[in-house]
PDB file of N, CA, C, O and CB in Angstrom:
ATOM      1  N   MET A   1       0.746  -1.183   0.015  1.00  0.00           N
ATOM      2  CA  MET A   1      -0.178   0.002   0.070  1.00  0.00           C
ATOM      3  C   MET A   1       0.869   1.392   0.028  1.00  0.00           C
ATOM      4  O   MET A   1       1.609   1.643   0.978  1.00  0.00           O
ATOM      5  CB  MET A   1      -1.195  -0.088   1.596  1.00  0.00           C
ATOM      6  N   ALA A   2       0.822   2.123  -1.033  1.00  0.00           N
ATOM      7  CA  ALA A   2       1.539   3.129  -1.301  1.00  0.00           C
ATOM      8  C   ALA A   2       1.197   4.262  -0.279  1.00  0.00           C
ATOM      9  O   ALA A   2       0.088   4.149   0.242  1.00  0.00           O
ATOM     10  CB  ALA A   2       1.357   3.462  -2.679  1.00  0.00           C
ATOM     11  N   MET A   3       1.962   5.346   0.102  1.00  0.00           N
ATOM     12  CA  MET A   3       1.738   6.286   1.550  1.00  0.00           C
ATOM     13  C   MET A   3       1.393   7.686   0.220  1.00  0.00           C
ATOM     14  O   MET A   3       2.042   7.701  -0.826  1.00  0.00           O
ATOM     15  CB  MET A   3       3.707   6.527   3.085  1.00  0.00           C
ATOM     16  N   ALA A   4       0.488   8.566   0.471  1.00  0.00           N
ATOM     17  CA  ALA A   4       0.080   9.761  -0.184  1.00  0.00           C
ATOM     18  C   ALA A   4       1.518  10.910   0.087  1.00  0.00           C
ATOM     19  O   ALA A   4       2.217  10.822   1.097  1.00  0.00           O
ATOM     20  CB  ALA A   4      -1.556  10.303   0.571  1.00  0.00           C
ATOM     21  N   ALA A   5       1.695  11.669  -0.719  1.00  0.00           N
ATOM     22  CA  ALA A   5       2.897  12.820  -0.658  1.00  0.00           C
ATOM     23  C   ALA A   5       2.245  13.847   0.501  1.00  0.00           C
ATOM     24  O   ALA A   5       2.983  14.425   1.298  1.00  0.00           O
ATOM     25  CB  ALA A   5       3.192  13.754  -2.407  1.00  0.00           C
ATOM     26  N   ASP A   6       0.919  14.000   0.512  1.00  0.00           N
ATOM     27  CA  ASP A   6       0.400  14.885   1.817  1.00  0.00           C
ATOM     28  C   ASP A   6       0.277  14.048   2.990  1.00  0.00           C
ATOM     29  O   ASP A   6       0.611  14.601   4.038  1.00  0.00           O
ATOM     30  CB  ASP A   6      -1.070  15.579   1.607  1.00  0.00           C
ATOM     31  N   GLU A   7      -0.034  13.108   3.056  1.00  0.00           N
ATOM     32  CA  GLU A   7       0.166  12.296   4.543  1.00  0.00           C
ATOM     33  C   GLU A   7       1.728  12.225   4.827  1.00  0.00           C
ATOM     34  O   GLU A   7       2.060  12.234   6.012  1.00  0.00           O
ATOM     35  CB  GLU A   7      -0.492  10.552   4.503  1.00  0.00           C
ATOM     36  N   ILE A   8       2.674  12.160   3.901  1.00  0.00           N
ATOM     37  CA  ILE A   8       4.186  12.138   4.687  1.00  0.00           C
ATOM     38  C   ILE A   8       4.476  13.729   4.973  1.00  0.00           C
ATOM     39  O   ILE A   8       5.399  14.211   5.629  1.00  0.00           O
ATOM     40  CB  ILE A   8       5.622  11.384   3.572  1.00  0.00           C
ATOM     41  N   GLU A   9       3.664  14.242   4.448  1.00  0.00           N
ATOM     42  CA  GLU A   9       4.132  16.216   4.693  1.00  0.00           C
ATOM     43  C   GLU A   9       3.484  16.099   6.459  1.00  0.00           C
ATOM     44  O   GLU A   9       4.013  16.401   7.528  1.00  0.00           O
ATOM     45  CB  GLU A   9       2.701  17.976   3.163  1.00  0.00           C
ATOM     46  N   ALA A  10       2.479  15.671   6.210  1.00  0.00           N
ATOM     47  CA  ALA A  10       1.368  15.920   7.594  1.00  0.00           C
ATOM     48  C   ALA A  10       2.318  14.996   8.916  1.00  0.00           C
ATOM     49  O   ALA A  10       2.388  15.639   9.964  1.00  0.00           O
ATOM     50  CB  ALA A  10      -0.713  14.940   7.206  1.00  0.00           C
ATOM     51  N   LEU A  11       2.784  14.072   8.935  1.00  0.00           N
ATOM     52  CA  LEU A  11       3.328  13.047   9.700  1.00  0.00           C
ATOM     53  C   LEU A  11       4.695  14.045  10.102  1.00  0.00           C
ATOM     54  O   LEU A  11       5.015  14.086  11.289  1.00  0.00           O
ATOM     55  CB  LEU A  11       3.583  11.443   8.785  1.00  0.00           C
ATOM     56  N   ILE A  12       5.442  14.795   9.154  1.00  0.00           N
ATOM     57  CA  ILE A  12       6.786  15.230   9.388  1.00  0.00           C
ATOM     58  C   ILE A  12       6.453  16.213   9.984  1.00  0.00           C
ATOM     59  O   ILE A  12       7.208  16.402  10.937  1.00  0.00           O
ATOM     60  CB  ILE A  12       7.713  15.457   8.344  1.00  0.00           C
ATOM     61  N   VAL A  13       5.338  17.277   9.857  1.00  0.00           N
ATOM     62  CA  VAL A  13       5.026  18.554  10.359  1.00  0.00           C
ATOM     63  C   VAL A  13       4.455  18.013  11.872  1.00  0.00           C
ATOM     64  O   VAL A  13       4.838  18.632  12.864  1.00  0.00           O
ATOM     65  CB  VAL A  13       3.873  19.464   9.304  1.00  0.00           C
ATOM     66  N   GLY A  14       3.763  17.139  11.998  1.00  0.00           N
ATOM     67  CA  GLY A  14       3.234  16.999  13.248  1.00  0.00           C
ATOM     68  C   GLY A  14       4.502  16.543  14.151  1.00  0.00           C
ATOM     69  O   GLY A  14       4.532  16.973  15.304  1.00  0.00           O
ATOM     70  N   GLY A  15       5.559  15.692  13.699  1.00  0.00           N
ATOM     71  CA  GLY A  15       6.788  15.546  14.682  1.00  0.00           C
ATOM     72  C   GLY A  15       7.615  16.493  14.793  1.00  0.00           C
ATOM     73  O   GLY A  15       8.480  16.579  15.665  1.00  0.00           O
ATOM     74  N   ILE A  16       7.344  17.483  13.670  1.00  0.00           N
ATOM     75  CA  ILE A  16       8.613  18.656  13.933  1.00  0.00           C
ATOM     76  C   ILE A  16       8.040  19.933  13.500  1.00  0.00           C
ATOM     77  O   ILE A  16       8.217  20.524  12.434  1.00  0.00           O
ATOM     78  CB  ILE A  16      10.137  18.399  12.979  1.00  0.00           C
ATOM     79  N   PRO A  17       7.250  20.289  14.611  1.00  0.00           N
ATOM     80  CA  PRO A  17       6.348  21.374  14.421  1.00  0.00           C
ATOM     81  C   PRO A  17       6.985  22.512  14.050  1.00  0.00           C
ATOM     82  O   PRO A  17       8.012  22.769  14.679  1.00  0.00           O
ATOM     83  CB  PRO A  17       5.599  21.641  15.514  1.00  0.00           C
ATOM     84  N   GLY A  18       6.550  23.488  12.941  1.00  0.00           N
ATOM     85  CA  GLY A  18       6.909  24.552  12.434  1.00  0.00           C
ATOM     86  C   GLY A  18       8.095  24.260  11.144  1.00  0.00           C
ATOM     87  O   GLY A  18       8.726  25.165  10.598  1.00  0.00           O
ATOM     88  N   ALA A  19       8.199  23.078  10.879  1.00  0.00           N
ATOM     89  CA  ALA A  19       9.078  22.530   9.450  1.00  0.00           C
ATOM     90  C   ALA A  19       8.448  23.041   8.315  1.00  0.00           C
ATOM     91  O   ALA A  19       7.226  23.079   8.167  1.00  0.00           O
ATOM     92  CB  ALA A  19       9.131  20.836   9.192  1.00  0.00           C
ATOM     93  N   ARG A  20       9.249  23.421   7.543  1.00  0.00           N
ATOM     94  CA  ARG A  20       8.688  23.490   6.285  1.00  0.00           C
ATOM     95  C   ARG A  20       8.992  22.165   5.310  1.00  0.00           C
ATOM     96  O   ARG A  20      10.146  21.737   5.277  1.00  0.00           O
ATOM     97  CB  ARG A  20       9.215  24.789   5.676  1.00  0.00           C
ATOM     98  N   VAL A  21       8.114  21.621   4.641  1.00  0.00           N
ATOM     99  CA  VAL A  21       8.494  20.311   3.990  1.00  0.00           C
ATOM    100  C   VAL A  21       7.973  20.334   2.629  1.00  0.00           C
ATOM    101  O   VAL A  21       6.855  20.832   2.502  1.00  0.00           O
ATOM    102  CB  VAL A  21       7.944  19.054   4.750  1.00  0.00           C
ATOM    103  N   GLU A  22       8.635  19.837   1.448  1.00  0.00           N
ATOM    104  CA  GLU A  22       8.429  19.723   0.300  1.00  0.00           C
ATOM    105  C   GLU A  22       8.832  18.365   0.014  1.00  0.00           C
ATOM    106  O   GLU A  22       9.858  17.840   0.446  1.00  0.00           O
ATOM    107  CB  GLU A  22       8.982  20.697  -0.387  1.00  0.00           C
ATOM    108  N   ILE A  23       7.742  17.681  -0.937  1.00  0.00           N
ATOM    109  CA  ILE A  23       7.600  16.379  -1.118  1.00  0.00           C
ATOM    110  C   ILE A  23       7.425  15.963  -2.752  1.00  0.00           C
ATOM    111  O   ILE A  23       6.367  16.129  -3.360  1.00  0.00           O
ATOM    112  CB  ILE A  23       6.417  15.982  -0.238  1.00  0.00           C
ATOM    113  N   THR A  24       8.530  15.449  -3.295  1.00  0.00           N
ATOM    114  CA  THR A  24       8.363  15.067  -4.591  1.00  0.00           C
ATOM    115  C   THR A  24       8.115  13.853  -4.677  1.00  0.00           C
ATOM    116  O   THR A  24       8.692  13.180  -3.823  1.00  0.00           O
ATOM    117  CB  THR A  24       9.300  15.327  -5.344  1.00  0.00           C
ATOM    118  N   ASP A  25       7.311  13.159  -5.561  1.00  0.00           N
ATOM    119  CA  ASP A  25       6.998  11.637  -6.152  1.00  0.00           C
ATOM    120  C   ASP A  25       7.958  11.740  -7.146  1.00  0.00           C
ATOM    121  O   ASP A  25       7.893  12.578  -8.046  1.00  0.00           O
ATOM    122  CB  ASP A  25       5.382  11.227  -6.782  1.00  0.00           C
ATOM    123  N   LEU A  26       9.106  10.686  -6.989  1.00  0.00           N
ATOM    124  CA  LEU A  26       9.927  10.655  -7.702  1.00  0.00           C
ATOM    125  C   LEU A  26       9.738   9.655  -9.058  1.00  0.00           C
ATOM    126  O   LEU A  26      10.192   9.861 -10.184  1.00  0.00           O
ATOM    127  CB  LEU A  26      10.886  10.451  -6.892  1.00  0.00           C
ATOM    128  N   ALA A  27       9.107   8.762  -8.697  1.00  0.00           N
ATOM    129  CA  ALA A  27       8.608   7.689  -9.888  1.00  0.00           C
ATOM    130  C   ALA A  27       7.105   7.839 -10.283  1.00  0.00           C
ATOM    131  O   ALA A  27       6.525   7.205 -11.165  1.00  0.00           O
ATOM    132  CB  ALA A  27       8.786   6.070  -9.366  1.00  0.00           C
ATOM    133  N   GLY A  28       6.650   8.674  -9.570  1.00  0.00           N
ATOM    134  CA  GLY A  28       4.757   8.784 -10.026  1.00  0.00           C
ATOM    135  C   GLY A  28       4.219   7.425  -9.446  1.00  0.00           C
ATOM    136  O   GLY A  28       3.188   6.989  -9.959  1.00  0.00           O
ATOM    137  N   ASP A  29       4.692   6.853  -8.632  1.00  0.00           N
ATOM    138  CA  ASP A  29       4.462   5.300  -8.215  1.00  0.00           C
ATOM    139  C   ASP A  29       3.799   5.397  -6.621  1.00  0.00           C
ATOM    140  O   ASP A  29       3.074   4.501  -6.188  1.00  0.00           O
ATOM    141  CB  ASP A  29       6.156   4.313  -8.227  1.00  0.00           C
ATOM    142  N   GLY A  30       4.096   6.408  -5.957  1.00  0.00           N
ATOM    143  CA  GLY A  30       3.470   6.907  -4.581  1.00  0.00           C
ATOM    144  C   GLY A  30       4.397   5.881  -3.528  1.00  0.00           C
ATOM    145  O   GLY A  30       4.162   5.655  -2.341  1.00  0.00           O
ATOM    146  N   ASP A  31       5.378   5.414  -4.261  1.00  0.00           N
ATOM    147  CA  ASP A  31       6.478   4.647  -3.310  1.00  0.00           C
ATOM    148  C   ASP A  31       7.748   4.948  -3.307  1.00  0.00           C
ATOM    149  O   ASP A  31       8.491   4.197  -2.675  1.00  0.00           O
ATOM    150  CB  ASP A  31       6.585   3.348  -3.532  1.00  0.00           C
ATOM    151  N   HIS A  32       8.296   6.064  -3.975  1.00  0.00           N
ATOM    152  CA  HIS A  32       9.472   6.784  -4.139  1.00  0.00           C
ATOM    153  C   HIS A  32       9.754   8.105  -4.038  1.00  0.00           C
ATOM    154  O   HIS A  32       9.893   8.573  -5.168  1.00  0.00           O
ATOM    155  CB  HIS A  32       9.820   6.576  -5.073  1.00  0.00           C
ATOM    156  N   TYR A  33       9.911   8.973  -3.121  1.00  0.00           N
ATOM    157  CA  TYR A  33       9.673  10.024  -2.709  1.00  0.00           C
ATOM    158  C   TYR A  33      10.986  10.791  -2.337  1.00  0.00           C
ATOM    159  O   TYR A  33      11.988  10.280  -1.837  1.00  0.00           O
ATOM    160  CB  TYR A  33       8.785   9.839  -1.765  1.00  0.00           C
ATOM    161  N   ALA A  34      10.813  12.079  -2.660  1.00  0.00           N
ATOM    162  CA  ALA A  34      12.160  13.044  -2.218  1.00  0.00           C
ATOM    163  C   ALA A  34      11.309  13.992  -1.280  1.00  0.00           C
ATOM    164  O   ALA A  34      10.233  14.527  -1.549  1.00  0.00           O
ATOM    165  CB  ALA A  34      13.103  14.036  -3.697  1.00  0.00           C
ATOM    166  N   ALA A  35      12.087  14.076  -0.053  1.00  0.00           N
ATOM    167  CA  ALA A  35      11.635  15.200   0.732  1.00  0.00           C
ATOM    168  C   ALA A  35      12.606  16.141   1.067  1.00  0.00           C
ATOM    169  O   ALA A  35      13.789  15.816   1.174  1.00  0.00           O
ATOM    170  CB  ALA A  35      11.063  14.797   1.882  1.00  0.00           C
ATOM    171  N   ARG A  36      12.213  17.268   1.240  1.00  0.00           N
ATOM    172  CA  ARG A  36      12.885  18.492   1.696  1.00  0.00           C
ATOM    173  C   ARG A  36      12.452  19.116   2.944  1.00  0.00           C
ATOM    174  O   ARG A  36      11.390  19.734   3.023  1.00  0.00           O
ATOM    175  CB  ARG A  36      12.777  19.453   0.728  1.00  0.00           C
ATOM    176  N   VAL A  37      13.304  18.954   3.969  1.00  0.00           N
ATOM    177  CA  VAL A  37      12.648  19.427   5.615  1.00  0.00           C
ATOM    178  C   VAL A  37      13.403  20.675   5.909  1.00  0.00           C
ATOM    179  O   VAL A  37      14.627  20.548   5.880  1.00  0.00           O
ATOM    180  CB  VAL A  37      12.983  18.184   7.075  1.00  0.00           C
ATOM    181  N   VAL A  38      12.938  21.836   6.183  1.00  0.00           N
ATOM    182  CA  VAL A  38      13.573  22.663   6.661  1.00  0.00           C
ATOM    183  C   VAL A  38      13.030  23.186   8.077  1.00  0.00           C
ATOM    184  O   VAL A  38      11.836  23.439   8.241  1.00  0.00           O
ATOM    185  CB  VAL A  38      13.692  23.525   5.712  1.00  0.00           C
ATOM    186  N   SER A  39      14.027  23.336   9.124  1.00  0.00           N
ATOM    187  CA  SER A  39      13.401  23.581  10.330  1.00  0.00           C
ATOM    188  C   SER A  39      14.459  24.132  11.262  1.00  0.00           C
ATOM    189  O   SER A  39      15.563  23.596  11.355  1.00  0.00           O
ATOM    190  CB  SER A  39      12.728  22.340  10.864  1.00  0.00           C
ATOM    191  N   GLU A  40      14.092  25.267  11.988  1.00  0.00           N
ATOM    192  CA  GLU A  40      14.834  25.689  12.873  1.00  0.00           C
ATOM    193  C   GLU A  40      15.563  24.938  13.956  1.00  0.00           C
ATOM    194  O   GLU A  40      16.554  25.373  14.542  1.00  0.00           O
ATOM    195  CB  GLU A  40      14.207  26.427  13.293  1.00  0.00           C
ATOM    196  N   SER A  41      14.909  23.611  14.202  1.00  0.00           N
ATOM    197  CA  SER A  41      14.822  22.472  15.503  1.00  0.00           C
ATOM    198  C   SER A  41      16.180  21.869  14.944  1.00  0.00           C
ATOM    199  O   SER A  41      16.809  21.218  15.778  1.00  0.00           O
ATOM    200  CB  SER A  41      13.210  21.148  15.611  1.00  0.00           C
ATOM    201  N   PHE A  42      16.835  21.989  13.474  1.00  0.00           N
ATOM    202  CA  PHE A  42      17.862  21.315  13.135  1.00  0.00           C
ATOM    203  C   PHE A  42      19.479  22.000  13.630  1.00  0.00           C
ATOM    204  O   PHE A  42      20.591  21.481  13.733  1.00  0.00           O
ATOM    205  CB  PHE A  42      17.630  21.180  11.629  1.00  0.00           C
ATOM    206  N   ARG A  43      19.049  23.170  13.824  1.00  0.00           N
ATOM    207  CA  ARG A  43      20.238  24.098  13.985  1.00  0.00           C
ATOM    208  C   ARG A  43      21.118  23.749  15.188  1.00  0.00           C
ATOM    209  O   ARG A  43      20.743  23.897  16.351  1.00  0.00           O
ATOM    210  CB  ARG A  43      19.754  25.565  14.144  1.00  0.00           C
ATOM    211  N   GLY A  44      22.417  23.234  14.795  1.00  0.00           N
ATOM    212  CA  GLY A  44      23.656  22.880  15.594  1.00  0.00           C
ATOM    213  C   GLY A  44      23.686  21.342  15.651  1.00  0.00           C
ATOM    214  O   GLY A  44      24.543  20.704  16.262  1.00  0.00           O
ATOM    215  N   LEU A  45      22.513  20.729  14.850  1.00  0.00           N
ATOM    216  CA  LEU A  45      22.593  19.185  14.901  1.00  0.00           C
ATOM    217  C   LEU A  45      23.349  18.742  13.814  1.00  0.00           C
ATOM    218  O   LEU A  45      23.406  19.466  12.820  1.00  0.00           O
ATOM    219  CB  LEU A  45      21.239  18.475  14.859  1.00  0.00           C
ATOM    220  N   PRO A  46      24.023  17.520  13.839  1.00  0.00           N
ATOM    221  CA  PRO A  46      24.661  16.920  12.715  1.00  0.00           C
ATOM    222  C   PRO A  46      23.460  16.267  11.875  1.00  0.00           C
ATOM    223  O   PRO A  46      22.350  15.930  12.288  1.00  0.00           O
ATOM    224  CB  PRO A  46      25.807  15.833  13.194  1.00  0.00           C
ATOM    225  N   ARG A  47      23.922  16.192  10.745  1.00  0.00           N
ATOM    226  CA  ARG A  47      23.290  15.926   9.598  1.00  0.00           C
ATOM    227  C   ARG A  47      22.436  14.327  10.084  1.00  0.00           C
ATOM    228  O   ARG A  47      21.236  14.068   9.991  1.00  0.00           O
ATOM    229  CB  ARG A  47      24.536  15.888   8.227  1.00  0.00           C
ATOM    230  N   ILE A  48      23.323  13.641  10.495  1.00  0.00           N
ATOM    231  CA  ILE A  48      22.342  12.403  10.833  1.00  0.00           C
ATOM    232  C   ILE A  48      21.371  12.493  11.897  1.00  0.00           C
ATOM    233  O   ILE A  48      20.430  11.699  11.904  1.00  0.00           O
ATOM    234  CB  ILE A  48      23.097  11.233  11.202  1.00  0.00           C
ATOM    235  N   LYS A  49      21.492  13.390  12.818  1.00  0.00           N
ATOM    236  CA  LYS A  49      20.627  13.719  14.050  1.00  0.00           C
ATOM    237  C   LYS A  49      19.338  14.383  13.206  1.00  0.00           C
ATOM    238  O   LYS A  49      18.193  13.982  13.415  1.00  0.00           O
ATOM    239  CB  LYS A  49      21.472  14.899  15.294  1.00  0.00           C
ATOM    240  N   GLN A  50      19.580  15.235  12.418  1.00  0.00           N
ATOM    241  CA  GLN A  50      18.606  15.758  11.517  1.00  0.00           C
ATOM    242  C   GLN A  50      17.675  14.627  10.674  1.00  0.00           C
ATOM    243  O   GLN A  50      16.494  14.779  10.361  1.00  0.00           O
ATOM    244  CB  GLN A  50      19.408  16.655  10.536  1.00  0.00           C
ATOM    245  N   HIS A  51      18.325  13.727  10.458  1.00  0.00           N
ATOM    246  CA  HIS A  51      17.471  12.779   9.642  1.00  0.00           C
ATOM    247  C   HIS A  51      16.939  11.923  10.601  1.00  0.00           C
ATOM    248  O   HIS A  51      15.771  11.541  10.540  1.00  0.00           O
ATOM    249  CB  HIS A  51      18.211  11.974   8.529  1.00  0.00           C
ATOM    250  N   GLN A  52      17.740  11.580  11.514  1.00  0.00           N
ATOM    251  CA  GLN A  52      16.794  10.710  12.541  1.00  0.00           C
ATOM    252  C   GLN A  52      15.435  11.402  13.131  1.00  0.00           C
ATOM    253  O   GLN A  52      14.518  10.658  13.480  1.00  0.00           O
ATOM    254  CB  GLN A  52      17.704  10.329  13.875  1.00  0.00           C
ATOM    255  N   ALA A  53      15.322  12.577  13.225  1.00  0.00           N
ATOM    256  CA  ALA A  53      14.454  13.287  13.783  1.00  0.00           C
ATOM    257  C   ALA A  53      13.344  13.276  12.752  1.00  0.00           C
ATOM    258  O   ALA A  53      12.187  13.083  13.123  1.00  0.00           O
ATOM    259  CB  ALA A  53      14.984  14.578  14.193  1.00  0.00           C
ATOM    260  N   VAL A  54      13.637  13.472  11.483  1.00  0.00           N
ATOM    261  CA  VAL A  54      12.671  13.215  10.204  1.00  0.00           C
ATOM    262  C   VAL A  54      12.057  11.690  10.431  1.00  0.00           C
ATOM    263  O   VAL A  54      10.855  11.433  10.364  1.00  0.00           O
ATOM    264  CB  VAL A  54      13.624  13.308   8.588  1.00  0.00           C
ATOM    265  N   TYR A  55      12.943  10.874  10.669  1.00  0.00           N
ATOM    266  CA  TYR A  55      12.467   9.063  10.309  1.00  0.00           C
ATOM    267  C   TYR A  55      11.423   8.932  11.773  1.00  0.00           C
ATOM    268  O   TYR A  55      10.337   8.355  11.723  1.00  0.00           O
ATOM    269  CB  TYR A  55      14.333   7.480  10.377  1.00  0.00           C
ATOM    270  N   ALA A  56      11.902   9.493  12.893  1.00  0.00           N
ATOM    271  CA  ALA A  56      11.114   9.279  14.182  1.00  0.00           C
ATOM    272  C   ALA A  56       9.625   9.924  13.897  1.00  0.00           C
ATOM    273  O   ALA A  56       8.588   9.359  14.248  1.00  0.00           O
ATOM    274  CB  ALA A  56      11.920  10.058  15.552  1.00  0.00           C
ATOM    275  N   ALA A  57       9.667  11.176  13.215  1.00  0.00           N
ATOM    276  CA  ALA A  57       8.329  11.810  12.894  1.00  0.00           C
ATOM    277  C   ALA A  57       7.563  10.783  11.814  1.00  0.00           C
ATOM    278  O   ALA A  57       6.362  10.513  11.835  1.00  0.00           O
ATOM    279  CB  ALA A  57       8.574  13.425  12.211  1.00  0.00           C
ATOM    280  N   LEU A  58       8.198  10.460  11.209  1.00  0.00           N
ATOM    281  CA  LEU A  58       7.636   8.973  10.285  1.00  0.00           C
ATOM    282  C   LEU A  58       7.076   7.977  10.973  1.00  0.00           C
ATOM    283  O   LEU A  58       6.223   7.298  10.402  1.00  0.00           O
ATOM    284  CB  LEU A  58       8.752   8.140   9.547  1.00  0.00           C
ATOM    285  N   GLY A  59       7.446   7.684  12.356  1.00  0.00           N
ATOM    286  CA  GLY A  59       6.789   6.678  13.120  1.00  0.00           C
ATOM    287  C   GLY A  59       6.955   4.988  12.717  1.00  0.00           C
ATOM    288  O   GLY A  59       6.227   4.004  12.847  1.00  0.00           O
ATOM    289  N   GLY A  60       8.079   5.189  12.260  1.00  0.00           N
ATOM    290  CA  GLY A  60       8.260   3.589  11.647  1.00  0.00           C
ATOM    291  C   GLY A  60       7.889   3.320  10.572  1.00  0.00           C
ATOM    292  O   GLY A  60       8.079   2.179  10.150  1.00  0.00           O
ATOM    293  N   ARG A  61       7.305   4.191   9.864  1.00  0.00           N
ATOM    294  CA  ARG A  61       6.764   3.790   8.265  1.00  0.00           C
ATOM    295  C   ARG A  61       7.622   3.454   6.908  1.00  0.00           C
ATOM    296  O   ARG A  61       7.208   2.976   5.852  1.00  0.00           O
ATOM    297  CB  ARG A  61       5.989   4.973   7.784  1.00  0.00           C
ATOM    298  N   MET A  62       9.155   3.917   7.328  1.00  0.00           N
ATOM    299  CA  MET A  62      10.193   3.642   6.455  1.00  0.00           C
ATOM    300  C   MET A  62      10.549   1.842   5.972  1.00  0.00           C
ATOM    301  O   MET A  62      10.899   0.919   6.707  1.00  0.00           O
ATOM    302  CB  MET A  62      11.426   4.348   7.252  1.00  0.00           C
ATOM    303  N   GLY A  63      10.343   1.843   4.754  1.00  0.00           N
ATOM    304  CA  GLY A  63      10.772   0.329   4.804  1.00  0.00           C
ATOM    305  C   GLY A  63       9.183  -0.514   4.855  1.00  0.00           C
ATOM    306  O   GLY A  63       9.186  -1.744   4.803  1.00  0.00           O
ATOM    307  N   GLY A  64       8.283   0.008   4.926  1.00  0.00           N
ATOM    308  CA  GLY A  64       6.889  -0.405   5.187  1.00  0.00           C
ATOM    309  C   GLY A  64       6.193   0.416   4.365  1.00  0.00           C
ATOM    310  O   GLY A  64       6.694   0.512   3.245  1.00  0.00           O
ATOM    311  N   VAL A  65       5.150   1.075   4.560  1.00  0.00           N
ATOM    312  CA  VAL A  65       4.128   1.618   3.806  1.00  0.00           C
ATOM    313  C   VAL A  65       4.970   2.575   3.101  1.00  0.00           C
ATOM    314  O   VAL A  65       4.485   3.083   2.090  1.00  0.00           O
ATOM    315  CB  VAL A  65       2.894   2.200   4.597  1.00  0.00           C
ATOM    316  N   LEU A  66       6.399   2.983   3.530  1.00  0.00           N
ATOM    317  CA  LEU A  66       6.858   4.291   2.940  1.00  0.00           C
ATOM    318  C   LEU A  66       8.074   3.671   2.349  1.00  0.00           C
ATOM    319  O   LEU A  66       9.072   3.620   3.068  1.00  0.00           O
ATOM    320  CB  LEU A  66       7.125   5.630   4.016  1.00  0.00           C
ATOM    321  N   HIS A  67       8.136   3.162   1.065  1.00  0.00           N
ATOM    322  CA  HIS A  67       9.188   2.416   0.453  1.00  0.00           C
ATOM    323  C   HIS A  67      10.656   2.766   0.538  1.00  0.00           C
ATOM    324  O   HIS A  67      11.495   2.081   1.123  1.00  0.00           O
ATOM    325  CB  HIS A  67       8.904   2.377  -0.792  1.00  0.00           C
ATOM    326  N   ALA A  68      10.911   4.025  -0.174  1.00  0.00           N
ATOM    327  CA  ALA A  68      11.779   4.860  -0.387  1.00  0.00           C
ATOM    328  C   ALA A  68      11.867   6.501   0.012  1.00  0.00           C
ATOM    329  O   ALA A  68      10.960   7.252  -0.347  1.00  0.00           O
ATOM    330  CB  ALA A  68      11.826   4.660  -1.512  1.00  0.00           C
ATOM    331  N   LEU A  69      12.636   6.833   0.521  1.00  0.00           N
ATOM    332  CA  LEU A  69      12.714   8.309   0.908  1.00  0.00           C
ATOM    333  C   LEU A  69      14.042   8.936   0.718  1.00  0.00           C
ATOM    334  O   LEU A  69      14.943   8.708   1.525  1.00  0.00           O
ATOM    335  CB  LEU A  69      12.346   8.500   2.345  1.00  0.00           C
ATOM    336  N   GLN A  70      14.231   9.787  -0.399  1.00  0.00           N
ATOM    337  CA  GLN A  70      15.382  10.332  -0.710  1.00  0.00           C
ATOM    338  C   GLN A  70      15.382  11.843   0.205  1.00  0.00           C
ATOM    339  O   GLN A  70      14.735  12.838  -0.121  1.00  0.00           O
ATOM    340  CB  GLN A  70      15.472  10.438  -2.394  1.00  0.00           C
ATOM    341  N   LEU A  71      16.210  11.737   1.330  1.00  0.00           N
ATOM    342  CA  LEU A  71      15.945  12.806   2.288  1.00  0.00           C
ATOM    343  C   LEU A  71      17.107  13.810   2.209  1.00  0.00           C
ATOM    344  O   LEU A  71      18.283  13.459   2.112  1.00  0.00           O
ATOM    345  CB  LEU A  71      15.776  12.232   3.753  1.00  0.00           C
ATOM    346  N   THR A  72      16.617  15.311   2.267  1.00  0.00           N
ATOM    347  CA  THR A  72      17.450  16.454   2.161  1.00  0.00           C
ATOM    348  C   THR A  72      16.775  17.287   3.587  1.00  0.00           C
ATOM    349  O   THR A  72      15.562  17.390   3.768  1.00  0.00           O
ATOM    350  CB  THR A  72      17.287  17.303   0.477  1.00  0.00           C
ATOM    351  N   THR A  73      17.817  17.836   4.520  1.00  0.00           N
ATOM    352  CA  THR A  73      17.350  18.421   5.485  1.00  0.00           C
ATOM    353  C   THR A  73      18.286  19.569   5.595  1.00  0.00           C
ATOM    354  O   THR A  73      19.460  19.549   5.228  1.00  0.00           O
ATOM    355  CB  THR A  73      17.187  17.576   6.606  1.00  0.00           C
ATOM    356  N   ALA A  74      17.506  20.820   6.267  1.00  0.00           N
ATOM    357  CA  ALA A  74      18.403  21.897   6.286  1.00  0.00           C
ATOM    358  C   ALA A  74      17.895  22.994   7.395  1.00  0.00           C
ATOM    359  O   ALA A  74      16.799  22.839   7.934  1.00  0.00           O
ATOM    360  CB  ALA A  74      18.504  22.500   4.805  1.00  0.00           C
ATOM    361  N   VAL A  75      18.608  23.937   7.665  1.00  0.00           N
ATOM    362  CA  VAL A  75      18.236  25.010   8.832  1.00  0.00           C
ATOM    363  C   VAL A  75      17.520  26.109   7.835  1.00  0.00           C
ATOM    364  O   VAL A  75      17.644  25.984   6.617  1.00  0.00           O
ATOM    365  CB  VAL A  75      19.782  25.728   9.826  1.00  0.00           C
ATOM    366  N   PRO A  76      16.776  27.179   8.403  1.00  0.00           N
ATOM    367  CA  PRO A  76      16.418  28.210   7.454  1.00  0.00           C
ATOM    368  C   PRO A  76      17.478  29.078   7.235  1.00  0.00           C
ATOM    369  O   PRO A  76      18.425  29.089   8.022  1.00  0.00           O
ATOM    370  CB  PRO A  76      15.293  28.959   7.853  1.00  0.00           C
ATOM    371  N   GLU A  77      17.435  29.944   6.081  1.00  0.00           N
ATOM    372  CA  GLU A  77      18.770  30.896   6.125  1.00  0.00           C
ATOM    373  C   GLU A  77      18.269  32.345   6.797  1.00  0.00           C
ATOM    374  O   GLU A  77      19.073  33.263   6.955  1.00  0.00           O
ATOM    375  CB  GLU A  77      19.464  31.188   4.381  1.00  0.00           C
TER     376      GLU A  77
END
């Protein structure tokens, strides 16, 4: 069962309040997405901790209903 882009965005924003999220369906199949997540809460964190925060917000869906996610994280400029 594929996951909708708006559901991914809602989960991330729910877990990282104030985050700006851009989701792109890479293959048009609802299984392969790219996400760009920008959050002030990432400031000072190493990239791995930023990514772990996003995965935590997704609540264990990676590798299950969410097959693949190309992730980019950043802090606001």
